[in-house]
C-alpha positions as CSV (number, residue, x, y, z in Angstrom):
1,M,-8.7,-19.6,-0.8
2,A,-5.9,-20.8,1.4
3,Q,-6.0,-20.4,5.2
4,F,-3.3,-18.1,6.5
5,R,-1.4,-19.0,9.6
6,L,1.3,-17.1,11.7
7,G,4.7,-17.6,10.1
8,D,3.5,-18.4,6.6
9,V,5.5,-17.0,3.8
10,I,3.7,-14.6,1.4
11,D,4.7,-12.0,-1.2
12,D,4.2,-8.4,-0.4
13,W,5.6,-4.9,-1.2
14,C,8.4,-4.0,1.2
15,I,8.5,-0.3,2.0
16,K,12.1,-0.4,3.1
17,C,13.4,-2.6,0.2
18,R,11.1,-0.9,-2.3
19,R,10.4,-4.1,-4.1
20,L,8.2,-7.2,-3.9
21,T,9.8,-9.7,-1.5
22,N,9.0,-12.7,0.6
23,H,7.4,-11.8,4.0
24,S,6.4,-13.8,7.1
25,I,3.0,-13.2,8.6
26,V,3.4,-11.7,12.1
27,S,-0.3,-11.0,13.0
28,L,-3.7,-11.9,11.6
29,L,-6.9,-9.9,11.7
30,G,-9.7,-12.5,11.4
31,D,-8.3,-14.9,8.8
32,Q,-6.4,-12.2,6.8
33,P,-2.8,-11.1,7.4
34,A,-2.5,-7.7,9.2
35,K,1.2,-7.3,9.8
36,V,4.1,-8.9,8.0
37,R,7.9,-9.0,8.4
38,C,10.2,-8.8,5.3
39,R,12.5,-11.8,5.1
40,T,15.2,-9.7,3.4
41,C,15.5,-6.6,5.7
42,Y,13.4,-7.9,8.7
43,S,11.3,-4.7,8.9
44,D,7.7,-5.0,10.1
45,H,4.8,-3.3,8.3
46,D,1.1,-3.6,7.5
47,Y,0.2,-6.1,4.8
48,R,-0.2,-4.2,1.6
49,H,-1.7,-6.9,-0.6
50,E,1.3,-6.7,-3.0
51,Q,0.4,-3.1,-3.9
52,Q,3.1,-0.5,-4.4
53,P,2.2,2.7,-2.6
54,P,1.7,5.7,-5.0
55,S,4.8,7.9,-5.3
56,K,4.8,11.4,-3.9
57,K,5.4,12.7,-7.4
58,D,2.2,11.1,-8.6
59,L,0.3,12.5,-5.7
60,K,1.6,16.0,-6.4
61,K,0.6,15.7,-10.0
62,A,-2.9,14.6,-9.0
63,D,-3.3,17.6,-6.7
64,L,-2.2,20.0,-9.4
65,F,-4.5,18.4,-12.0
66,G,-7.4,18.8,-9.5
67,E,-6.6,22.5,-9.1
68,V,-6.6,23.0,-12.9
69,L,-10.0,21.2,-13.1
70,A,-11.4,23.4,-10.3
71,K,-10.5,26.5,-12.3
72,I,-12.3,25.2,-15.4
73,D,-15.5,24.1,-13.5
74,P,-15.6,25.7,-10.1
75,A,-19.0,24.1,-9.3
76,A,-17.5,20.6,-9.4
77,P,-16.4,19.2,-6.1
78,P,-12.7,18.5,-5.7
79,K,-11.8,14.8,-5.9
80,K,-9.6,13.4,-3.2
81,H,-7.1,10.7,-3.9
82,P,-7.0,7.6,-1.6
């Protein structure tokens, strides 16, 4: 695996641009990127490992689905989404 250094360019999901863009590493935690800066919009955010965050719509669907399952089997513990 490559050694990361401050200022290296990596791909990550930008929250503001809402797409996968080039980012510069701003801070490291151990040998892994902790904070990155988008090279398109210059916003800083936590390194997301190129993962798009779940949409609010998907989270709401998961909560509703959990309610329906709880009514079917009330003894089952509710599952929490990450």
